[in-house]
C-alpha positions as CSV (number, residue, x, y, z in Angstrom):
1,M,-13.6,-16.1,29.2
2,S,-10.7,-15.3,27.1
3,N,-8.8,-17.7,24.7
4,A,-5.9,-17.6,26.9
5,N,-8.2,-19.1,30.0
6,L,-9.5,-21.8,27.6
7,N,-5.9,-22.8,26.3
8,R,-4.7,-23.1,29.9
9,A,-7.8,-25.0,30.8
10,G,-7.2,-27.3,28.1
11,R,-3.5,-28.1,28.9
12,A,-4.7,-28.5,32.6
13,K,-7.4,-30.9,31.5
14,A,-10.0,-28.7,33.3
15,D,-12.2,-28.2,30.5
16,E,-15.8,-28.1,32.4
17,F,-17.2,-24.9,31.0
18,Y,-20.8,-24.3,31.3
19,T,-23.1,-21.9,29.4
20,Q,-24.1,-18.8,31.7
21,L,-27.8,-18.2,32.3
22,S,-27.2,-14.4,31.1
23,D,-26.0,-15.8,27.7
24,I,-29.1,-18.2,27.7
25,E,-31.4,-15.2,28.4
26,R,-30.0,-12.9,25.9
27,E,-30.2,-15.4,23.1
28,L,-33.7,-17.0,23.8
29,E,-35.5,-13.6,24.7
30,R,-35.8,-12.7,21.1
31,D,-39.2,-12.7,19.5
32,E,-38.5,-15.5,17.1
33,Y,-37.7,-17.9,19.9
34,R,-40.7,-17.4,21.8
35,A,-43.0,-18.0,18.9
36,F,-41.0,-21.1,17.9
37,F,-41.2,-22.8,21.6
38,S,-44.9,-21.9,21.8
39,G,-46.8,-25.3,22.2
40,K,-43.7,-27.3,21.8
41,V,-42.2,-30.2,23.9
42,V,-38.5,-29.4,24.9
43,Y,-36.2,-32.1,25.9
44,C,-33.0,-31.2,27.6
45,N,-30.1,-33.8,27.9
46,C,-27.7,-32.6,30.5
47,G,-24.8,-33.9,32.3
48,D,-26.4,-33.0,35.7
49,W,-29.9,-31.5,35.2
50,R,-29.7,-30.1,38.7
51,Q,-27.2,-27.8,37.9
52,S,-27.9,-27.0,34.3
53,Q,-28.8,-23.3,33.5
54,F,-30.8,-24.3,30.5
55,V,-33.0,-26.2,32.8
56,R,-33.2,-23.3,34.9
57,Y,-34.1,-21.1,32.1
58,F,-36.9,-23.4,30.7
59,V,-38.5,-24.1,34.2
60,D,-38.3,-20.5,35.2
61,N,-39.9,-19.4,31.8
62,F,-42.4,-22.2,31.0
63,A,-45.3,-20.5,31.2
64,A,-44.0,-17.3,29.3
65,L,-42.8,-19.7,26.6
66,N,-46.0,-21.5,26.4
67,L,-44.3,-24.6,26.6
68,K,-46.6,-27.9,26.3
69,K,-43.9,-30.0,28.3
70,F,-40.4,-29.9,29.4
71,I,-38.3,-32.8,30.1
72,A,-34.8,-32.9,31.5
73,T,-32.5,-36.0,32.0
74,G,-29.0,-36.3,33.1
75,M,-26.3,-38.8,33.8
76,N,-26.4,-40.7,37.2
77,S,-23.0,-40.1,38.9
78,G,-23.6,-42.4,41.6
């Protein structure tokens, strides 16, 4: 996303931008992160955990990361 898009969205107050799954995968696939997460509890506080790409990544990679536990919470919009 370009700066022009961000500036336009800021002026329109449509500033809901989310991290893409591909960006999360690219960063967290590094070996040092795999070692870091092994045996750990990960807590992910999200606006809506059902739509969070971070939640999706950690759920999909729970075993590969050797996580002890994964907790996700979010705001109740209802």
